[in-house]
C-alpha positions, -999 to 999 in steps of 0.1 A, spaced: -283 -302 49 -292 -267 52 -256 -256 42 -258 -280 9 -293 -264 1 -274 -228 4 -244 -235 -16 -268 -251 -43 -291 -221 -42 -262 -200 -43 -244 -217 -73 -279 -213 -91 -279 -181 -85 -249 -177 -101 -254 -196 -130 -284 -177 -138 -265 -144 -136 -252 -146 -169 -217 -140 -181 -197 -117 -160 -180 -86 -181 -143 -90 -188 -122 -73 -163 -111 -37 -168 -76 -43 -161 -51 -44 -190 -13 -58 -191 -2 -25 -191 -23 -14 -159 -10 -47 -146 25 -37 -151 22 -1 -140 4 -14 -107 35 -36 -102 54 -6 -104 33 11 -82 39 -15 -53 78 -16 -59 82 23 -56 59 25 -27 71 -4 -4 104 0 -10 105 39 -5 81 30 26 105 5 38 137 30 36 117 53 59 111 25 85 148 15 81 161 47 85 139 56 114 152 26 128 190 35 124 185 71 137 169 60 170 195 33 173 225 59 168 214 85 186 201 64 216 189 82 247 193 117 232 165 115 205 131 99 205 102 92 176 87 125 171 53 108 164 34 101 197 7 81 178 36 56 167 59 54 197 72 16 191 89 0 162 62 -24 156 37 3 155 54 20 129 60 -10 108 23 -19 109 14 16 98 38 18 70 26 -17 56 -12 -8 60 -8 25 46 13 15 15 -10 -15 11 -39 11 10 -21 34 -14 -14 4 -35 -48 -8 -37 -58 27 -42 -37 32 -74 -47 -3 -86 -85 8 -83 -76 42 -105 -58 24 -129 -85 -1 -135 -109 26 -140 -87 43 -165 -72 72 -147 -36 65 -150 -25 104 -148 -41 108 -115 -26 72 -103 12 83 -116 3 118 -95 -8 97 -66 22 71 -67 45 99 -69 32 119 -43 35 90 -18 70 84 -30 80 122 -23 61 117 10 84 85 20 116 102 6 112 131 23 106 112 57 140 91 48 156 123 43 145 136 77 159 104 91 191 107 77 195 141 87 197 127 123 224 101 118 
């Protein structure tokens, strides 16, 4: 019964709050956000796969250079989390109208991922 009263009071408070402003994200910003995600996640996965291939090919003669991420699971979880955080950050920048800074950040993340991938490929 208390839950029902709470739900009704929250519903009433929401109705009394008035109209909400329209979202600031435009179709162009949505399209750019999708492109951001594609670039960030695809280059991030290239880094993950190139790390896995390099470690598989050299087997016992080499190891992961990052002591914080010694296992494949840790590397994948970190890459997914960092890519998701970057993507949501870019979305918020675009939503607030900071498209130039969003582009700078996107290409910085992509360059970092490609640099990590190139480093891994050099160990093939």
